[in-house]
matplotlib code that plots the C-alpha trace (Angstrom):
import matplotlib.pyplot as plt

x = [19.7, 23.4, 23.2, 20.5, 22.6, 25.6, 23.5, 22.3, 25.9, 27.0, 24.2, 25.0, 28.6, 27.8, 25.3, 27.7, 30.5, 28.3, 27.4, 31.1, 32.0, 29.5, 30.7, 34.4, 34.8, 36.4, 33.9, 32.9, 32.9, 29.2, 29.5, 32.4, 30.3, 27.5, 29.9, 31.4, 27.9, 27.0, 30.3, 29.7, 26.1, 27.2, 30.1, 27.7, 25.2, 28.1, 29.3, 25.9, 24.8, 23.1, 19.7, 19.0, 18.8, 17.1, 14.0, 11.1, 8.2, 10.5, 7.4, 6.5, 9.7, 9.0, 10.9, 8.7, 6.4, 3.3, 1.5, -1.9, -3.8, -6.8, -7.5, -10.5, -13.3, -11.8, -8.4, -5.4, -3.1, -0.6, -2.8, -1.9, 1.7, 0.7, 2.7, 0.8, -1.9, -5.2, -8.6, -11.0, -13.3, -13.6, -10.3, -7.7, -8.1, -7.7, -10.5, -10.8, -14.4, -16.4, -18.9, -19.7, -21.7, -18.4, -19.1, -16.0, -13.9, -13.7, -10.5, -7.3, -5.6, -2.2, -0.3, 3.5, 5.8, 9.1, 11.9, 13.9, 17.5, 17.1, 16.2, 16.2, 16.9, 15.5, 15.6, 11.9, 11.2, 7.4, 4.5, 1.5, -1.7, -4.5, -7.6, -11.0, -13.8, -13.5, -10.3, -8.6, -6.9, -6.0, -3.0, 0.7, 3.6, 6.2, 9.7, 11.6, 13.2, 17.0, 17.1, 14.5, 15.1, 15.3, 14.9, 11.7, 8.1, 5.6, 4.9, 8.6, 9.4, 9.4, 8.1, 8.8, 6.5, 7.8, 4.4, 1.2, -1.9, -3.6, -0.7, -1.2, 2.6, 2.6, -0.4, 1.8, 3.5, 0.4, -1.5, -4.8, -6.4, -9.8, -11.1, -13.8, -17.1, -17.3, -19.8, -20.8, -22.4, -25.7, -26.8, -24.5, -21.4, -18.4, -14.9, -13.4, -9.9, -8.6, -4.8, -2.7, 1.0, 3.2, 6.5, 9.3, 12.3, 12.3, 14.2, 17.5, 15.9, 16.9, 14.5, 14.0, 16.0, 13.8, 13.9, 10.3, 7.4, 4.1, 0.9, -1.0, -4.6, -6.1, -9.6, -11.3, -13.0, -16.1, -18.3, -17.1, -14.0, -10.9, -10.0, -6.7, -6.1, -2.4, 0.3, 3.5, 6.9, 8.8, 12.6, 15.6, 17.6, 20.1, 22.7, 22.8, 24.0, 27.7, 29.2, 29.4]
y = [-62.8, -62.3, -60.3, -58.1, -57.3, -56.5, -54.2, -52.3, -51.9, -50.7, -48.1, -46.9, -46.4, -44.5, -42.2, -41.5, -40.7, -38.2, -36.4, -36.2, -34.8, -32.1, -31.1, -31.3, -30.4, -27.0, -24.2, -23.9, -20.7, -20.3, -20.9, -18.4, -15.8, -16.4, -16.0, -12.8, -11.4, -12.0, -10.3, -7.4, -7.0, -7.1, -4.7, -2.3, -2.5, -2.1, 1.1, 2.7, 5.1, 3.9, 5.5, 3.0, 0.4, 2.6, 4.1, 4.4, 6.6, 9.3, 11.2, 8.6, 9.1, 10.0, 13.3, 14.7, 17.5, 19.0, 22.3, 23.1, 26.1, 25.0, 22.5, 21.1, 19.0, 15.5, 14.1, 16.5, 17.1, 14.6, 11.6, 11.9, 10.6, 7.6, 4.4, 2.3, 4.5, 4.6, 3.4, 5.1, 7.3, 9.9, 9.9, 8.8, 11.7, 15.5, 17.5, 21.3, 21.4, 23.0, 20.3, 16.6, 17.5, 18.4, 22.1, 23.5, 26.1, 28.8, 29.7, 27.8, 25.5, 24.1, 21.4, 21.8, 18.9, 19.6, 17.1, 17.8, 17.1, 13.4, 12.6, 15.8, 17.1, 14.3, 13.4, 12.9, 10.7, 10.8, 12.3, 10.1, 11.8, 9.5, 11.7, 10.8, 11.4, 15.2, 15.4, 18.1, 18.3, 21.9, 22.0, 22.7, 20.8, 23.3, 23.3, 26.2, 28.7, 28.5, 31.9, 31.0, 30.5, 26.7, 26.6, 28.7, 27.7, 27.6, 31.3, 32.3, 30.3, 31.5, 28.7, 27.5, 25.1, 21.8, 20.4, 22.2, 20.2, 22.7, 22.8, 20.6, 20.2, 18.4, 16.2, 13.2, 13.1, 12.4, 9.1, 8.4, 5.3, 5.1, 2.5, 1.7, 3.5, 6.4, 5.7, 9.3, 10.2, 8.4, 6.0, 7.6, 5.7, 8.0, 6.5, 6.1, 6.6, 8.6, 8.2, 10.6, 9.7, 12.5, 11.6, 13.9, 12.1, 14.2, 13.3, 12.7, 10.1, 12.1, 13.3, 16.6, 17.6, 19.2, 20.1, 21.2, 20.5, 22.3, 20.9, 24.1, 23.3, 26.0, 24.5, 21.2, 19.1, 18.6, 21.0, 19.6, 20.5, 18.7, 15.6, 13.6, 10.2, 10.0, 12.3, 10.3, 11.3, 8.4, 8.8, 8.7, 10.8, 13.1, 12.1, 8.6, 9.8, 8.9, 6.2, 2.8]
z = [4.0, 3.8, 0.6, 2.0, 5.0, 2.8, 0.7, 3.8, 5.0, 1.6, 1.5, 5.0, 4.1, 0.9, 2.7, 5.6, 3.1, 1.2, 4.5, 5.5, 2.1, 2.3, 5.7, 5.1, 1.4, 0.6, -0.4, -4.0, -5.9, -5.3, -1.5, -1.4, -3.1, -0.6, 2.3, 0.8, 0.3, 4.0, 5.2, 2.9, 4.1, 7.7, 7.1, 5.4, 8.3, 10.8, 9.1, 9.1, 11.7, 14.9, 14.2, 11.4, 14.2, 16.8, 15.2, 17.7, 18.7, 20.3, 21.3, 23.9, 25.8, 29.5, 29.2, 26.4, 27.5, 25.8, 25.6, 24.0, 23.0, 25.2, 27.9, 26.2, 27.7, 27.7, 28.7, 29.3, 26.4, 27.9, 27.0, 23.3, 23.9, 26.0, 25.9, 25.0, 23.4, 25.3, 24.1, 26.5, 24.3, 27.1, 28.9, 26.3, 23.8, 23.8, 22.2, 21.6, 22.6, 25.4, 26.2, 25.7, 22.6, 21.0, 20.6, 19.0, 20.8, 18.2, 16.4, 15.4, 17.8, 18.4, 20.2, 20.9, 21.8, 23.6, 23.2, 26.4, 27.1, 27.9, 24.3, 22.2, 19.7, 17.6, 13.9, 12.9, 9.8, 10.1, 12.1, 12.9, 14.0, 15.2, 15.0, 16.3, 13.8, 14.6, 12.4, 10.4, 7.0, 7.2, 9.5, 9.7, 11.0, 12.3, 13.9, 15.4, 13.0, 13.1, 14.9, 17.5, 21.2, 21.3, 25.1, 25.1, 25.7, 22.9, 23.0, 22.6, 19.5, 15.9, 13.8, 10.2, 8.4, 7.1, 6.1, 5.0, 4.7, 2.4, 0.0, -3.0, -3.3, 0.0, -0.6, -1.7, 1.7, 3.7, 3.8, 5.7, 7.1, 8.8, 11.1, 13.7, 14.5, 16.9, 19.7, 20.2, 16.8, 17.0, 14.3, 11.7, 10.9, 11.6, 12.0, 15.5, 14.2, 11.2, 11.1, 9.1, 8.4, 7.2, 5.6, 6.5, 4.9, 1.7, -1.5, 0.3, 2.6, 5.7, 8.4, 10.1, 13.2, 15.9, 19.5, 19.5, 17.1, 16.7, 15.2, 14.2, 13.3, 11.2, 10.7, 11.5, 8.8, 10.9, 12.9, 16.3, 18.1, 16.7, 18.7, 18.9, 20.3, 19.7, 18.3, 17.5, 16.1, 14.7, 14.4, 16.7, 19.0, 17.2, 19.9, 18.3, 14.9, 15.6, 13.4, 15.0]

ax = plt.figure().add_subplot(projection="3d")
ax.plot(x, y, z, "-o")
ax.set_aspect("equal")
plt.show()
């Protein structure tokens, strides 16, 4: 019994000593390298611009306003920047149609987003368009020309195109994901959501500065009036680009 107790005491002393050594011993070369790596990483992050830490859906800011070419037959154009996005098939989307059958209002259509002084201008890194099954592929993403009146309404702005959905050279910048089943198309299976994501970062990794943005829809992909659940701009306020 005495020898067993002595063994347990000796084991406890050895175990305690090992723990104390690990806690109190000077750092090894490997641990110093790990510490330096963490400091370097934190310093690098600390010297970057604030936007890298502040990306958001800037389009959902309360100061953002919208205009559209037509009122349409469902929700007002303001529903497409809701926070959070709506899911009511009638009230939570805008549609360029004249009746509940989805009869298209003829011609091209546009939606203009204004980033007002509380948030704009913004640096946009991507545009996300959540279409209903009445989607479009043939559309333009546009921003004001440098000589345009930046404080004007949609009719007073000269636009330049930064993305053209019909241009093969731009095809690699757009991705598409479909989901759900639209309740308004009978037994046929049409998606409830067709989400297009357009990358605006370019080869240099930077986004596009904009005070206004226009989605110009030249032609729908379906016979019904084009319909949008949500139009999001992901990026950050240009006012946050100062070094920290």
